[in-house]
Phi, psi and omega in degrees: 000315179299316179299317180295316180296317178297318179297315178297319179299314179297320178296315178296321179296318178297316179298317179298314179300318180295317179295318178298318178297315179298319178296319178296319178296316180296318178298316178298317179297316180296317178298319178296316178297318178300316179298317177298316179296321178297317178299316179297319180297315178299317179297316180296319178296319179296314179298319179297315180296319178298317180296320179296316179298315180296318179297318178297319180298314179298319179296319179298318178298316181294319178297316179298318178298320179294319178299317179297318180294320178298315179300317179296317180294321178297318178297316179299314180298317179299315180293326178293322177297317178299318179297319179297316178299317178298316180294322177298317179297316179298319180298317180297317178298317179296320178297317178297317179297320179296318178299314179299317180296319179294320178296316179297318178298317178301315178297318179296319179295321179296316181291329180290321181293325181288000000 
């Protein structure tokens, strides 16, 4: 009986040792997988952050280009307004000159008719 019990005890001890070894191997495998997933996650986060940074940089460049274009258009509009004012002034001067010329012509025609 003692021999049988000792034998069973030894068998159970071997089984326990084998289960413990399997558990340790499984734990190591899970830890390794967790580490790999963490590495992948960090890499994905870095790539995402890099893409975000690049997109922000491109947007800043585009915004700056738009600001420059707006400034250029504002300058153009301002110069066009000045040109319009200049043309209005010239038109008014020409109209006045035309009136004077017409009046002078009228006077000449009246004196010629007499």
